Phi, psi and omega in degrees: 000130185284165179301316179300317178296320176301313180294319177300316179297313180298317176297320176295317182301311183264008172061056178225166174281136180300340175294343177282347189257066173284141185305325183270359182292131178294132177300318181302337185273357180273127177297333184281349187280094184213188183295328178295320177299318178297320176291320178296324180290323177302315181292320182296315177302314180295312184288314185279326186240356182063031186233143175261135180226137182274154173305316180304316179293320179295327184286344177284344180288137182246325185235163181301320184301330177299319178290318186297318180297331180276354182276077175212160184273000000 
């Protein structure tokens, strides 16, 4: 999966414009970064990457790049 595909999938998952997802952007600065985004990301990781990821792990992420780095099979 290319970087562009990962960003598009992340944008779709948390319901934001992909232009908002600059790699160094703080997740806390995104209006969409809330408990629903965390639940959506858990589903996305399971469906798209066949991996279970915990809410605790997601809460460790600070910037967009942290999520992108975790998007692997």
